[in-house]
CHARMM-style PDB file with segment names, atoms N, HN, CA, C and O in Angstrom:
ATOM      1  N   UNK     1      92.169  88.877 157.505  1.00  0.00      PROA
ATOM      2  CA  UNK     1      92.141  87.661 156.718  1.00  0.00      PROA
ATOM      3  C   UNK     1      93.125  86.653 157.308  1.00  0.00      PROA
ATOM      4  O   UNK     1      94.118  87.048 157.920  1.00  0.00      PROA
ATOM      5  N   UNK     2      92.868  85.382 157.137  1.00  0.00      PROA
ATOM      6  HN  UNK     2      92.062  85.061 156.641  1.00  0.00      PROA
ATOM      7  CA  UNK     2      93.728  84.345 157.681  1.00  0.00      PROA
ATOM      8  C   UNK     2      94.877  83.987 156.757  1.00  0.00      PROA
ATOM      9  O   UNK     2      95.104  84.633 155.734  1.00  0.00      PROA
ATOM     10  N   UNK     3      95.591  82.948 157.140  1.00  0.00      PROA
ATOM     11  HN  UNK     3      95.407  82.423 157.971  1.00  0.00      PROA
ATOM     12  CA  UNK     3      96.708  82.480 156.336  1.00  0.00      PROA
ATOM     13  C   UNK     3      96.172  81.784 155.092  1.00  0.00      PROA
ATOM     14  O   UNK     3      95.156  81.091 155.142  1.00  0.00      PROA
ATOM     15  N   UNK     4      96.861  81.978 153.988  1.00  0.00      PROA
ATOM     16  HN  UNK     4      97.686  82.541 153.948  1.00  0.00      PROA
ATOM     17  CA  UNK     4      96.402  81.459 152.701  1.00  0.00      PROA
ATOM     18  C   UNK     4      97.414  80.464 152.147  1.00  0.00      PROA
ATOM     19  O   UNK     4      98.621  80.698 152.202  1.00  0.00      PROA
ATOM     20  N   UNK     5      96.914  79.351 151.612  1.00  0.00      PROA
ATOM     21  HN  UNK     5      95.934  79.161 151.566  1.00  0.00      PROA
ATOM     22  CA  UNK     5      97.759  78.335 150.993  1.00  0.00      PROA
ATOM     23  C   UNK     5      98.515  78.946 149.812  1.00  0.00      PROA
ATOM     24  O   UNK     5      97.914  79.588 148.951  1.00  0.00      PROA
ATOM     25  N   UNK     6      99.826  78.744 149.777  1.00  0.00      PROA
ATOM     26  HN  UNK     6     100.314  78.223 150.477  1.00  0.00      PROA
ATOM     27  CA  UNK     6     100.661  79.297 148.725  1.00  0.00      PROA
ATOM     28  C   UNK     6     100.507  78.534 147.407  1.00  0.00      PROA
ATOM     29  O   UNK     6     100.951  79.014 146.364  1.00  0.00      PROA
ATOM     30  N   UNK     7      99.887  77.358 147.442  1.00  0.00      PROA
ATOM     31  HN  UNK     7      99.526  76.968 148.290  1.00  0.00      PROA
ATOM     32  CA  UNK     7      99.661  76.594 146.216  1.00  0.00      PROA
ATOM     33  C   UNK     7      98.275  76.839 145.641  1.00  0.00      PROA
ATOM     34  O   UNK     7      98.129  77.085 144.444  1.00  0.00      PROA
ATOM     35  N   UNK     8      97.257  76.774 146.495  1.00  0.00      PROA
ATOM     36  HN  UNK     8      97.377  76.574 147.468  1.00  0.00      PROA
ATOM     37  CA  UNK     8      95.877  76.801 146.018  1.00  0.00      PROA
ATOM     38  C   UNK     8      95.121  78.090 146.338  1.00  0.00      PROA
ATOM     39  O   UNK     8      94.035  78.307 145.802  1.00  0.00      PROA
ATOM     40  N   UNK     9      95.664  78.943 147.191  1.00  0.00      PROA
ATOM     41  HN  UNK     9      96.547  78.767 147.627  1.00  0.00      PROA
ATOM     42  CA  UNK     9      95.042  80.220 147.467  1.00  0.00      PROA
ATOM     43  C   UNK     9      93.836  80.184 148.377  1.00  0.00      PROA
ATOM     44  O   UNK     9      93.129  81.185 148.491  1.00  0.00      PROA
ATOM     45  N   UNK    10      93.574  79.052 149.034  1.00  0.00      PROA
ATOM     46  HN  UNK    10      94.148  78.239 148.941  1.00  0.00      PROA
ATOM     47  CA  UNK    10      92.432  79.000 149.940  1.00  0.00      PROA
ATOM     48  C   UNK    10      92.886  79.246 151.373  1.00  0.00      PROA
ATOM     49  O   UNK    10      94.054  79.051 151.709  1.00  0.00      PROA
ATOM     50  N   UNK    11      91.960  79.672 152.203  1.00  0.00      PROA
ATOM     51  HN  UNK    11      91.011  79.830 151.930  1.00  0.00      PROA
ATOM     52  CA  UNK    11      92.291  79.901 153.605  1.00  0.00      PROA
ATOM     53  C   UNK    11      92.663  78.580 154.264  1.00  0.00      PROA
ATOM     54  O   UNK    11      91.947  77.588 154.129  1.00  0.00      PROA
ATOM     55  N   UNK    12      93.779  78.571 154.973  1.00  0.00      PROA
ATOM     56  HN  UNK    12      94.360  79.377 155.083  1.00  0.00      PROA
ATOM     57  CA  UNK    12      94.235  77.336 155.607  1.00  0.00      PROA
ATOM     58  C   UNK    12      93.262  76.834 156.662  1.00  0.00      PROA
ATOM     59  O   UNK    12      93.145  75.625 156.862  1.00  0.00      PROA
ATOM     60  N   UNK    13      92.566  77.729 157.334  1.00  0.00      PROA
ATOM     61  HN  UNK    13      92.661  78.712 157.171  1.00  0.00      PROA
ATOM     62  CA  UNK    13      91.624  77.283 158.365  1.00  0.00      PROA
ATOM     63  C   UNK    13      90.433  76.548 157.753  1.00  0.00      PROA
ATOM     64  O   UNK    13      89.659  75.918 158.473  1.00  0.00      PROA
ATOM     65  N   UNK    14      90.283  76.622 156.448  1.00  0.00      PROA
ATOM     66  HN  UNK    14      90.912  77.134 155.862  1.00  0.00      PROA
ATOM     67  CA  UNK    14      89.191  75.935 155.768  1.00  0.00      PROA
ATOM     68  C   UNK    14      89.692  74.749 154.951  1.00  0.00      PROA
ATOM     69  O   UNK    14      89.014  74.285 154.033  1.00  0.00      PROA
ATOM     70  N   UNK    15      90.865  74.270 155.285  1.00  0.00      PROA
ATOM     71  HN  UNK    15      91.416  74.647 156.030  1.00  0.00      PROA
ATOM     72  CA  UNK    15      91.452  73.111 154.622  1.00  0.00      PROA
ATOM     73  C   UNK    15      90.506  71.916 154.776  1.00  0.00      PROA
ATOM     74  O   UNK    15      90.119  71.588 155.897  1.00  0.00      PROA
ATOM     75  N   UNK    16      90.127  71.257 153.671  1.00  0.00      PROA
ATOM     76  HN  UNK    16      90.442  71.524 152.760  1.00  0.00      PROA
ATOM     77  CA  UNK    16      89.165  70.160 153.766  1.00  0.00      PROA
ATOM     78  C   UNK    16      89.655  68.969 154.588  1.00  0.00      PROA
ATOM     79  O   UNK    16      88.844  68.276 155.201  1.00  0.00      PROA
ATOM     80  N   UNK    17      90.960  68.719 154.612  1.00  0.00      PROA
ATOM     81  HN  UNK    17      91.619  69.282 154.113  1.00  0.00      PROA
ATOM     82  CA  UNK    17      91.508  67.592 155.360  1.00  0.00      PROA
ATOM     83  C   UNK    17      92.005  68.002 156.740  1.00  0.00      PROA
ATOM     84  O   UNK    17      91.920  67.226 157.692  1.00  0.00      PROA
ATOM     85  N   UNK    18      92.513  69.199 156.845  1.00  0.00      PROA
ATOM     86  HN  UNK    18      92.582  69.830 156.072  1.00  0.00      PROA
ATOM     87  CA  UNK    18      93.041  69.671 158.115  1.00  0.00      PROA
ATOM     88  C   UNK    18      94.318  68.989 158.550  1.00  0.00      PROA
ATOM     89  O   UNK    18      94.701  69.081 159.717  1.00  0.00      PROA
ATOM     90  N   UNK    19      94.991  68.300 157.629  1.00  0.00      PROA
ATOM     91  HN  UNK    19      94.680  68.225 156.681  1.00  0.00      PROA
ATOM     92  CA  UNK    19      96.196  67.545 158.008  1.00  0.00      PROA
ATOM     93  C   UNK    19      97.440  68.090 157.319  1.00  0.00      PROA
ATOM     94  O   UNK    19      98.315  67.326 156.910  1.00  0.00      PROA
ATOM     95  N   UNK    20      97.516  69.379 157.196  1.00  0.00      PROA
ATOM     96  HN  UNK    20      96.806  69.999 157.529  1.00  0.00      PROA
ATOM     97  CA  UNK    20      98.635  70.022 156.505  1.00  0.00      PROA
ATOM     98  C   UNK    20      99.839  70.149 157.437  1.00  0.00      PROA
ATOM     99  O   UNK    20     100.229  71.264 157.785  1.00  0.00      PROA
ATOM    100  N   UNK    21     100.405  69.079 157.827  1.00  0.00      PROA
ATOM    101  HN  UNK    21     100.088  68.174 157.544  1.00  0.00      PROA
ATOM    102  CA  UNK    21     101.467  69.091 158.830  1.00  0.00      PROA
ATOM    103  C   UNK    21     102.859  69.146 158.209  1.00  0.00      PROA
ATOM    104  O   UNK    21     103.114  68.578 157.147  1.00  0.00      PROA
ATOM    105  N   UNK    22     103.747  69.848 158.906  1.00  0.00      PROA
ATOM    106  HN  UNK    22     103.540  70.310 159.768  1.00  0.00      PROA
ATOM    107  CA  UNK    22     105.162  69.843 158.557  1.00  0.00      PROA
ATOM    108  C   UNK    22     105.777  68.549 159.079  1.00  0.00      PROA
ATOM    109  O   UNK    22     105.133  67.809 159.823  1.00  0.00      PROA
ATOM    110  N   UNK    23     107.005  68.279 158.696  1.00  0.00      PROA
ATOM    111  HN  UNK    23     107.528  68.880 158.092  1.00  0.00      PROA
ATOM    112  CA  UNK    23     107.687  67.063 159.131  1.00  0.00      PROA
ATOM    113  C   UNK    23     107.819  66.986 160.650  1.00  0.00      PROA
ATOM    114  O   UNK    23     107.874  65.890 161.209  1.00  0.00      PROA
ATOM    115  N   UNK    24     107.871  68.143 161.329  1.00  0.00      PROA
ATOM    116  HN  UNK    24     107.827  69.033 160.875  1.00  0.00      PROA
ATOM    117  CA  UNK    24     108.000  68.156 162.790  1.00  0.00      PROA
ATOM    118  C   UNK    24     106.662  67.990 163.522  1.00  0.00      PROA
ATOM    119  O   UNK    24     106.622  67.998 164.752  1.00  0.00      PROA
ATOM    120  N   UNK    25     105.561  67.838 162.761  1.00  0.00      PROA
ATOM    121  HN  UNK    25     105.593  67.831 161.762  1.00  0.00      PROA
ATOM    122  CA  UNK    25     104.252  67.624 163.368  1.00  0.00      PROA
ATOM    123  C   UNK    25     103.417  68.879 163.560  1.00  0.00      PROA
ATOM    124  O   UNK    25     102.223  68.787 163.846  1.00  0.00      PROA
ATOM    125  N   UNK    26     104.025  70.048 163.408  1.00  0.00      PROA
ATOM    126  HN  UNK    26     104.994  70.122 163.176  1.00  0.00      PROA
ATOM    127  CA  UNK    26     103.281  71.301 163.526  1.00  0.00      PROA
ATOM    128  C   UNK    26     102.496  71.567 162.242  1.00  0.00      PROA
ATOM    129  O   UNK    26     102.877  71.111 161.164  1.00  0.00      PROA
ATOM    130  N   UNK    27     101.395  72.312 162.371  1.00  0.00      PROA
ATOM    131  HN  UNK    27     101.085  72.683 163.247  1.00  0.00      PROA
ATOM    132  CA  UNK    27     100.626  72.680 161.187  1.00  0.00      PROA
ATOM    133  C   UNK    27     101.442  73.594 160.286  1.00  0.00      PROA
ATOM    134  O   UNK    27     102.151  74.480 160.763  1.00  0.00      PROA
ATOM    135  N   UNK    28     101.336  73.373 158.992  1.00  0.00      PROA
ATOM    136  HN  UNK    28     100.760  72.653 158.605  1.00  0.00      PROA
ATOM    137  CA  UNK    28     101.989  74.244 158.022  1.00  0.00      PROA
ATOM    138  C   UNK    28     101.262  75.582 157.994  1.00  0.00      PROA
ATOM    139  O   UNK    28     100.034  75.632 158.062  1.00  0.00      PROA
ATOM    140  N   UNK    29     102.016  76.645 157.895  1.00  0.00      PROA
ATOM    141  HN  UNK    29     103.014  76.604 157.840  1.00  0.00      PROA
ATOM    142  CA  UNK    29     101.426  77.973 157.770  1.00  0.00      PROA
ATOM    143  C   UNK    29     101.522  78.467 156.332  1.00  0.00      PROA
ATOM    144  O   UNK    29     101.250  79.634 156.049  1.00  0.00      PROA
ATOM    145  N   UNK    30     101.914  77.567 155.418  1.00  0.00      PROA
ATOM    146  HN  UNK    30     102.135  76.619 155.648  1.00  0.00      PROA
ATOM    147  CA  UNK    30     102.094  77.954 154.026  1.00  0.00      PROA
ATOM    148  C   UNK    30     101.267  77.133 153.033  1.00  0.00      PROA
ATOM    149  O   UNK    30     100.869  77.652 151.990  1.00  0.00      PROA
ATOM    150  N   UNK    31     101.003  75.855 153.342  1.00  0.00      PROA
ATOM    151  HN  UNK    31     101.326  75.433 154.189  1.00  0.00      PROA
ATOM    152  CA  UNK    31     100.366  74.984 152.360  1.00  0.00      PROA
ATOM    153  C   UNK    31      99.191  74.214 152.962  1.00  0.00      PROA
ATOM    154  O   UNK    31      99.190  73.885 154.149  1.00  0.00      PROA
ATOM    155  N   UNK    32      98.189  73.932 152.121  1.00  0.00      PROA
ATOM    156  HN  UNK    32      98.189  74.199 151.157  1.00  0.00      PROA
ATOM    157  CA  UNK    32      97.037  73.130 152.552  1.00  0.00      PROA
ATOM    158  C   UNK    32      97.303  71.651 152.265  1.00  0.00      PROA
ATOM    159  O   UNK    32      98.320  71.297 151.669  1.00  0.00      PROA
ATOM    160  N   UNK    33      96.385  70.805 152.692  1.00  0.00      PROA
ATOM    161  HN  UNK    33      95.559  71.093 153.176  1.00  0.00      PROA
ATOM    162  CA  UNK    33      96.570  69.364 152.544  1.00  0.00      PROA
ATOM    163  C   UNK    33      96.250  68.837 151.148  1.00  0.00      PROA
ATOM    164  O   UNK    33      96.387  67.638 150.908  1.00  0.00      PROA
ATOM    165  N   UNK    34      95.830  69.696 150.223  1.00  0.00      PROA
ATOM    166  HN  UNK    34      95.719  70.670 150.418  1.00  0.00      PROA
ATOM    167  CA  UNK    34      95.549  69.218 148.871  1.00  0.00      PROA
ATOM    168  C   UNK    34      96.816  68.728 148.182  1.00  0.00      PROA
ATOM    169  O   UNK    34      96.735  67.921 147.255  1.00  0.00      PROA
ATOM    170  N   UNK    35      97.969  69.190 148.606  1.00  0.00      PROA
ATOM    171  HN  UNK    35      98.035  69.845 149.358  1.00  0.00      PROA
ATOM    172  CA  UNK    35      99.226  68.749 148.016  1.00  0.00      PROA
ATOM    173  C   UNK    35     100.379  68.718 149.017  1.00  0.00      PROA
ATOM    174  O   UNK    35     101.531  68.595 148.601  1.00  0.00      PROA
ATOM    175  N   UNK    36     100.114  68.826 150.317  1.00  0.00      PROA
ATOM    176  HN  UNK    36      99.179  68.926 150.655  1.00  0.00      PROA
ATOM    177  CA  UNK    36     101.192  68.886 151.298  1.00  0.00      PROA
ATOM    178  C   UNK    36     100.782  68.160 152.577  1.00  0.00      PROA
ATOM    179  O   UNK    36      99.853  68.583 153.265  1.00  0.00      PROA
ATOM    180  N   UNK    37     101.472  67.076 152.891  1.00  0.00      PROA
ATOM    181  HN  UNK    37     102.226  66.733 152.332  1.00  0.00      PROA
ATOM    182  CA  UNK    37     101.172  66.296 154.095  1.00  0.00      PROA
ATOM    183  C   UNK    37     102.482  65.804 154.698  1.00  0.00      PROA
ATOM    184  O   UNK    37     103.357  65.316 153.983  1.00  0.00      PROA
ATOM    185  N   UNK    38     102.611  65.933 155.996  1.00  0.00      PROA
ATOM    186  HN  UNK    38     101.901  66.330 156.577  1.00  0.00      PROA
ATOM    187  CA  UNK    38     103.795  65.469 156.733  1.00  0.00      PROA
ATOM    188  C   UNK    38     105.103  66.037 156.192  1.00  0.00      PROA
ATOM    189  O   UNK    38     106.113  65.337 156.119  1.00  0.00      PROA
ATOM    190  N   UNK    39     105.073  67.313 155.814  1.00  0.00      PROA
ATOM    191  HN  UNK    39     104.253  67.882 155.873  1.00  0.00      PROA
ATOM    192  CA  UNK    39     106.286  67.996 155.393  1.00  0.00      PROA
ATOM    193  C   UNK    39     106.733  67.737 153.974  1.00  0.00      PROA
ATOM    194  O   UNK    39     107.855  68.088 153.607  1.00  0.00      PROA
ATOM    195  N   UNK    40     105.879  67.129 153.165  1.00  0.00      PROA
ATOM    196  HN  UNK    40     104.968  66.844 153.463  1.00  0.00      PROA
ATOM    197  CA  UNK    40     106.267  66.840 151.788  1.00  0.00      PROA
ATOM    198  C   UNK    40     105.097  67.072 150.841  1.00  0.00      PROA
ATOM    199  O   UNK    40     103.934  66.899 151.203  1.00  0.00      PROA
ATOM    200  N   UNK    41     105.437  67.466 149.625  1.00  0.00      PROA
ATOM    201  HN  UNK    41     106.382  67.607 149.331  1.00  0.00      PROA
ATOM    202  CA  UNK    41     104.412  67.599 148.603  1.00  0.00      PROA
ATOM    203  C   UNK    41     104.055  66.208 148.101  1.00  0.00      PROA
ATOM    204  O   UNK    41     104.932  65.437 147.713  1.00  0.00      PROA
ATOM    205  N   UNK    42     102.774  65.892 148.111  1.00  0.00      PROA
ATOM    206  HN  UNK    42     102.061  66.519 148.427  1.00  0.00      PROA
ATOM    207  CA  UNK    42     102.364  64.545 147.710  1.00  0.00      PROA
ATOM    208  C   UNK    42     102.297  64.395 146.193  1.00  0.00      PROA
ATOM    209  O   UNK    42     102.304  63.279 145.674  1.00  0.00      PROA
ATOM    210  N   UNK    43     102.233  65.514 145.488  1.00  0.00      PROA
ATOM    211  HN  UNK    43     102.227  66.421 145.909  1.00  0.00      PROA
ATOM    212  CA  UNK    43     102.245  65.506 144.027  1.00  0.00      PROA
ATOM    213  C   UNK    43     103.312  66.497 143.554  1.00  0.00      PROA
ATOM    214  O   UNK    43     102.976  67.572 143.056  1.00  0.00      PROA
ATOM    215  N   UNK    44     104.593  66.149 143.704  1.00  0.00      PROA
ATOM    216  HN  UNK    44     104.866  65.276 144.108  1.00  0.00      PROA
ATOM    217  CA  UNK    44     105.656  67.113 143.430  1.00  0.00      PROA
ATOM    218  C   UNK    44     105.750  67.555 141.971  1.00  0.00      PROA
ATOM    219  O   UNK    44     106.292  68.624 141.693  1.00  0.00      PROA
ATOM    220  N   UNK    45     105.240  66.763 141.041  1.00  0.00      PROA
ATOM    221  HN  UNK    45     104.799  65.894 141.267  1.00  0.00      PROA
ATOM    222  CA  UNK    45     105.321  67.097 139.620  1.00  0.00      PROA
ATOM    223  C   UNK    45     104.004  67.663 139.090  1.00  0.00      PROA
ATOM    224  O   UNK    45     103.723  67.580 137.895  1.00  0.00      PROA
ATOM    225  N   UNK    46     103.211  68.230 139.971  1.00  0.00      PROA
ATOM    226  HN  UNK    46     103.440  68.298 140.943  1.00  0.00      PROA
ATOM    227  CA  UNK    46     101.904  68.770 139.632  1.00  0.00      PROA
ATOM    228  C   UNK    46     102.017  69.895 138.611  1.00  0.00      PROA
ATOM    229  O   UNK    46     102.770  70.848 138.808  1.00  0.00      PROA
ATOM    230  N   UNK    47     101.263  69.777 137.517  1.00  0.00      PROA
ATOM    231  HN  UNK    47     100.651  69.003 137.357  1.00  0.00      PROA
ATOM    232  CA  UNK    47     101.254  70.842 136.522  1.00  0.00      PROA
ATOM    233  C   UNK    47     100.235  71.904 136.928  1.00  0.00      PROA
ATOM    234  O   UNK    47      99.369  71.658 137.767  1.00  0.00      PROA
ATOM    235  N   UNK    48     100.346  73.069 136.332  1.00  0.00      PROA
ATOM    236  HN  UNK    48     101.049  73.268 135.651  1.00  0.00      PROA
ATOM    237  CA  UNK    48      99.408  74.146 136.630  1.00  0.00      PROA
ATOM    238  C   UNK    48      97.982  73.733 136.285  1.00  0.00      PROA
ATOM    239  O   UNK    48      97.057  74.024 137.043  1.00  0.00      PROA
ATOM    240  N   UNK    49      97.791  73.062 135.160  1.00  0.00      PROA
ATOM    241  HN  UNK    49      98.542  72.825 134.545  1.00  0.00      PROA
ATOM    242  CA  UNK    49      96.457  72.643 134.737  1.00  0.00      PROA
ATOM    243  C   UNK    49      95.839  71.673 135.741  1.00  0.00      PROA
ATOM    244  O   UNK    49      94.678  71.827 136.122  1.00  0.00      PROA
ATOM    245  N   UNK    50      96.602  70.686 136.164  1.00  0.00      PROA
ATOM    246  HN  UNK    50      97.544  70.561 135.854  1.00  0.00      PROA
ATOM    247  CA  UNK    50      96.086  69.717 137.131  1.00  0.00      PROA
ATOM    248  C   UNK    50      95.831  70.405 138.476  1.00  0.00      PROA
ATOM    249  O   UNK    50      94.847  70.099 139.150  1.00  0.00      PROA
ATOM    250  N   UNK    51      96.705  71.327 138.866  1.00  0.00      PROA
ATOM    251  HN  UNK    51      97.504  71.575 138.319  1.00  0.00      PROA
ATOM    252  CA  UNK    51      96.509  72.070 140.114  1.00  0.00      PROA
ATOM    253  C   UNK    51      95.188  72.848 140.067  1.00  0.00      PROA
ATOM    254  O   UNK    51      94.447  72.876 141.049  1.00  0.00      PROA
ATOM    255  N   UNK    52      94.902  73.466 138.945  1.00  0.00      PROA
ATOM    256  HN  UNK    52      95.504  73.443 138.147  1.00  0.00      PROA
ATOM    257  CA  UNK    52      93.648  74.198 138.792  1.00  0.00      PROA
ATOM    258  C   UNK    52      92.451  73.257 138.920  1.00  0.00      PROA
ATOM    259  O   UNK    52      91.463  73.590 139.575  1.00  0.00      PROA
ATOM    260  N   UNK    53      92.538  72.092 138.299  1.00  0.00      PROA
ATOM    261  HN  UNK    53      93.340  71.821 137.767  1.00  0.00      PROA
ATOM    262  CA  UNK    53      91.436  71.126 138.350  1.00  0.00      PROA
ATOM    263  C   UNK    53      91.208  70.631 139.778  1.00  0.00      PROA
ATOM    264  O   UNK    53      90.063  70.516 140.215  1.00  0.00      PROA
ATOM    265  N   UNK    54      92.268  70.343 140.498  1.00  0.00      PROA
ATOM    266  HN  UNK    54      93.198  70.437 140.143  1.00  0.00      PROA
ATOM    267  CA  UNK    54      92.151  69.906 141.891  1.00  0.00      PROA
ATOM    268  C   UNK    54      91.542  71.008 142.741  1.00  0.00      PROA
ATOM    269  O   UNK    54      90.648  70.754 143.549  1.00  0.00      PROA
ATOM    270  N   UNK    55      92.028  72.241 142.559  1.00  0.00      PROA
ATOM    271  HN  UNK    55      92.754  72.448 141.903  1.00  0.00      PROA
ATOM    272  CA  UNK    55      91.504  73.372 143.324  1.00  0.00      PROA
ATOM    273  C   UNK    55      90.036  73.626 143.055  1.00  0.00      PROA
ATOM    274  O   UNK    55      89.265  73.860 143.985  1.00  0.00      PROA
ATOM    275  N   UNK    56      89.645  73.582 141.800  1.00  0.00      PROA
ATOM    276  HN  UNK    56      90.272  73.392 141.044  1.00  0.00      PROA
ATOM    277  CA  UNK    56      88.237  73.791 141.441  1.00  0.00      PROA
ATOM    278  C   UNK    56      87.365  72.722 142.076  1.00  0.00      PROA
ATOM    279  O   UNK    56      86.301  73.029 142.615  1.00  0.00      PROA
ATOM    280  N   UNK    57      87.800  71.484 142.019  1.00  0.00      PROA
ATOM    281  HN  UNK    57      88.664  71.235 141.582  1.00  0.00      PROA
ATOM    282  CA  UNK    57      87.032  70.384 142.623  1.00  0.00      PROA
ATOM    283  C   UNK    57      86.936  70.559 144.136  1.00  0.00      PROA
ATOM    284  O   UNK    57      85.865  70.382 144.717  1.00  0.00      PROA
ATOM    285  N   UNK    58      88.042  70.903 144.767  1.00  0.00      PROA
ATOM    286  HN  UNK    58      88.912  71.046 144.295  1.00  0.00      PROA
ATOM    287  CA  UNK    58      88.065  71.058 146.228  1.00  0.00      PROA
ATOM    288  C   UNK    58      87.222  72.237 146.696  1.00  0.00      PROA
ATOM    289  O   UNK    58      86.592  72.180 147.752  1.00  0.00      PROA
ATOM    290  N   UNK    59      87.215  73.290 145.917  1.00  0.00      PROA
ATOM    291  HN  UNK    59      87.727  73.336 145.060  1.00  0.00      PROA
ATOM    292  CA  UNK    59      86.465  74.479 146.291  1.00  0.00      PROA
ATOM    293  C   UNK    59      84.990  74.386 145.915  1.00  0.00      PROA
ATOM    294  O   UNK    59      84.194  75.233 146.318  1.00  0.00      PROA
ATOM    295  N   UNK    60      84.621  73.367 145.148  1.00  0.00      PROA
ATOM    296  HN  UNK    60      85.268  72.678 144.820  1.00  0.00      PROA
ATOM    297  CA  UNK    60      83.231  73.188 144.769  1.00  0.00      PROA
ATOM    298  C   UNK    60      82.740  74.217 143.769  1.00  0.00      PROA
ATOM    299  O   UNK    60      81.538  74.469 143.690  1.00  0.00      PROA
ATOM    300  N   UNK    61      83.637  74.815 143.006  1.00  0.00      PROA
ATOM    301  HN  UNK    61      84.613  74.611 143.070  1.00  0.00      PROA
ATOM    302  CA  UNK    61      83.243  75.834 142.034  1.00  0.00      PROA
ATOM    303  C   UNK    61      82.480  75.161 140.898  1.00  0.00      PROA
ATOM    304  O   UNK    61      82.986  74.257 140.234  1.00  0.00      PROA
ATOM    305  N   UNK    62      81.256  75.625 140.696  1.00  0.00      PROA
ATOM    306  HN  UNK    62      80.845  76.360 141.235  1.00  0.00      PROA
ATOM    307  CA  UNK    62      80.429  75.079 139.627  1.00  0.00      PROA
ATOM    308  C   UNK    62      79.888  73.702 139.935  1.00  0.00      PROA
ATOM    309  O   UNK    62      79.245  73.085 139.086  1.00  0.00      PROA
ATOM    310  N   UNK    63      80.135  73.212 141.129  1.00  0.00      PROA
ATOM    311  HN  UNK    63      80.658  73.713 141.819  1.00  0.00      PROA
ATOM    312  CA  UNK    63      79.684  71.881 141.506  1.00  0.00      PROA
ATOM    313  C   UNK    63      78.307  71.889 142.139  1.00  0.00      PROA
ATOM    314  O   UNK    63      77.636  72.921 142.162  1.00  0.00      PROA
ATOM    315  N   UNK    64      77.890  70.758 142.646  1.00  0.00      PROA
ATOM    316  HN  UNK    64      78.435  69.920 142.628  1.00  0.00      PROA
ATOM    317  CA  UNK    64      76.546  70.630 143.196  1.00  0.00      PROA
ATOM    318  C   UNK    64      76.345  71.286 144.556  1.00  0.00      PROA
ATOM    319  O   UNK    64      75.208  71.384 145.017  1.00  0.00      PROA
ATOM    320  N   UNK    65      77.408  71.739 145.215  1.00  0.00      PROA
ATOM    321  HN  UNK    65      78.332  71.660 144.841  1.00  0.00      PROA
ATOM    322  CA  UNK    65      77.272  72.302 146.552  1.00  0.00      PROA
ATOM    323  C   UNK    65      77.792  73.739 146.589  1.00  0.00      PROA
ATOM    324  O   UNK    65      78.930  73.966 146.998  1.00  0.00      PROA
ATOM    325  N   UNK    66      76.979  74.713 146.170  1.00  0.00      PROA
ATOM    326  HN  UNK    66      76.054  74.529 145.837  1.00  0.00      PROA
ATOM    327  CA  UNK    66      77.452  76.099 146.134  1.00  0.00      PROA
ATOM    328  C   UNK    66      77.609  76.740 147.507  1.00  0.00      PROA
ATOM    329  O   UNK    66      78.082  77.872 147.600  1.00  0.00      PROA
ATOM    330  N   UNK    67      77.223  76.043 148.579  1.00  0.00      PROA
ATOM    331  HN  UNK    67      76.839  75.123 148.504  1.00  0.00      PROA
ATOM    332  CA  UNK    67      77.312  76.606 149.932  1.00  0.00      PROA
ATOM    333  C   UNK    67      78.608  76.246 150.644  1.00  0.00      PROA
ATOM    334  O   UNK    67      78.738  76.486 151.844  1.00  0.00      PROA
ATOM    335  N   UNK    68      79.559  75.679 149.932  1.00  0.00      PROA
ATOM    336  HN  UNK    68      79.453  75.484 148.957  1.00  0.00      PROA
ATOM    337  CA  UNK    68      80.844  75.368 150.563  1.00  0.00      PROA
ATOM    338  C   UNK    68      81.446  76.629 151.134  1.00  0.00      PROA
ATOM    339  O   UNK    68      81.238  77.715 150.594  1.00  0.00      PROA
ATOM    340  N   UNK    69      82.194  76.503 152.225  1.00  0.00      PROA
ATOM    341  HN  UNK    69      82.363  75.621 152.664  1.00  0.00      PROA
ATOM    342  CA  UNK    69      82.737  77.666 152.906  1.00  0.00      PROA
ATOM    343  C   UNK    69      84.176  77.974 152.544  1.00  0.00      PROA
ATOM    344  O   UNK    69      84.844  78.722 153.258  1.00  0.00      PROA
ATOM    345  N   UNK    70      84.669  77.412 151.444  1.00  0.00      PROA
ATOM    346  HN  UNK    70      84.127  76.804 150.864  1.00  0.00      PROA
ATOM    347  CA  UNK    70      86.031  77.686 151.014  1.00  0.00      PROA
ATOM    348  C   UNK    70      86.087  79.030 150.303  1.00  0.00      PROA
ATOM    349  O   UNK    70      85.118  79.455 149.674  1.00  0.00      PROA
ATOM    350  N   UNK    71      87.224  79.687 150.411  1.00  0.00      PROA
ATOM    351  HN  UNK    71      88.011  79.341 150.922  1.00  0.00      PROA
ATOM    352  CA  UNK    71      87.444  80.932 149.700  1.00  0.00      PROA
ATOM    353  C   UNK    71      88.776  80.826 148.988  1.00  0.00      PROA
ATOM    354  O   UNK    71      89.680  80.124 149.442  1.00  0.00      PROA
ATOM    355  N   UNK    72      88.894  81.511 147.895  1.00  0.00      PROA
ATOM    356  HN  UNK    72      88.160  82.082 147.526  1.00  0.00      PROA
ATOM    357  CA  UNK    72      90.188  81.516 147.204  1.00  0.00      PROA
ATOM    358  C   UNK    72      90.575  82.944 146.887  1.00  0.00      PROA
ATOM    359  O   UNK    72      89.733  83.841 146.836  1.00  0.00      PROA
ATOM    360  N   UNK    73      91.856  83.135 146.677  1.00  0.00      PROA
ATOM    361  HN  UNK    73      92.539  82.406 146.719  1.00  0.00      PROA
ATOM    362  CA  UNK    73      92.343  84.473 146.369  1.00  0.00      PROA
ATOM    363  C   UNK    73      92.676  84.566 144.892  1.00  0.00      PROA
ATOM    364  O   UNK    73      92.890  83.552 144.227  1.00  0.00      PROA
ATOM    365  N   UNK    74      92.718  85.762 144.397  1.00  0.00      PROA
ATOM    366  HN  UNK    74      92.544  86.585 144.938  1.00  0.00      PROA
ATOM    367  CA  UNK    74      93.091  85.983 143.007  1.00  0.00      PROA
ATOM    368  C   UNK    74      94.575  85.654 142.840  1.00  0.00      PROA
ATOM    369  O   UNK    74      95.385  85.934 143.723  1.00  0.00      PROA
ATOM    370  N   UNK    75      94.908  85.077 141.737  1.00  0.00      PROA
ATOM    371  HN  UNK    75      94.250  84.849 141.019  1.00  0.00      PROA
ATOM    372  CA  UNK    75      96.289  84.704 141.471  1.00  0.00      PROA
ATOM    373  C   UNK    75      96.883  85.644 140.466  1.00  0.00      PROA
ATOM    374  OT1 UNK    75      98.050  85.502 140.102  1.00  0.00      PROA
TER     375      UNK     75
END
C-alpha cells in the first residue's frame, strides 16, 4: 500500500490536486492537498464535521461518479 494522508486517509498518489508540497518544495509524505499546500494547512481551524464533508466530496462517495479511483482507510 502507498503513503496515506494523515488528515483524510486517502492514498497520496491519488491526490486530486497533486500539489501537496512542503515549504521546501518537496512533496509531502504525510498530507494531501485538500488541506495542505506549500507547507501550511490552508484550513487550520477545520472541524471534524467539515473535514468529513470535504473528504466525502473529494472521494466522490455517493456522488455521480462512482468510478473515481480514490481510496480511503478506516479511521
